[in-house]
N, C-alpha and C positions, 0 to 999 in steps of 0.2 A: 649383374645388376647392383650388387652391393658396392662394387668399386665406383660405379657411377654415382650412387647415392652419397658415398663418402666424399667423392670429389666435389659434388655440388654443395654439400654441407660445409666443407672446409674452405671453399672459395670465398675469399674476402672481396668486398666490392673495391674495384680499382678506381683510381682517380679518373682514368679515361671514361669509365662507365658513368661516373657521376657527372663528368663534363658533358658527355653525350646526352644524358638524361636532361640536364639543365638546358642544353642547347635546343633540344627538341621542344621542351616546354616553352622556351622563349619564342622559337619559330612559330609554334602553334598559336601563341598569344598575339604576336606582332604581325605575322605574315598570313599567307594563304594556308589554310589547313591542308594536310596531306596524310596519306597512309602509306605504310610499308607492308608489303605482303610477301610471304615466302611461297614460291611456286616451285614444286619439285618436277623434275623431268618425268613425263608420263611413261608408264611401263611400256616396254616395247620400242622405245625411242632412244635407248641408251647409246646406240651407235651414232646418234646425232648430237652428242654431248657438246661439241664445240659450237655448233650452230645454235643450240639451246642457250648456251652461256652468252652468245653474242646478242641475243634478243634484249638483254638488259640495257644496251646502249643503242639499239636499233630504233631510229626515230619513227619509222613507219609503224613498227610494232607498238611503240609507246602511244602514238596517235590512235591506233586501234583500241588499245586498252582504255584510253581517255574517252573515246566514243562509247565504249561498252559501259563505262561508269555513268556517262551522261544519260544513256538509254535507261539504265537501271534506276537512276535517281528520278528520272521523268516518270517512269512507271510507278514508282513508289509515291511520288507527289500526287499523281492522278488516282491513286488507290487501285491500280491494276494488280490483280493477283499474279504472283510468280508461278508460271506454268510448271517450272521444274520441281515445285514443292507438292504438286498434286499427285 
């Protein structure tokens, strides 16, 4: 743990990081807002690693995620409680 902390503290911000941050801010201001999320492979599915990684570019999967986002935002807009939090 100490090695990780030392690495984080010693890590200087790289020009690419600054560029990526500025690019994201510009895209959010000028274009359609977006989010990036990290999804880890579920436990027990490690043997499907290649299929999991291919989901990132799978158009059907991306449409399903977009539909899920629409559904979630519609529920929130209408004031419907999230059943998973009860």
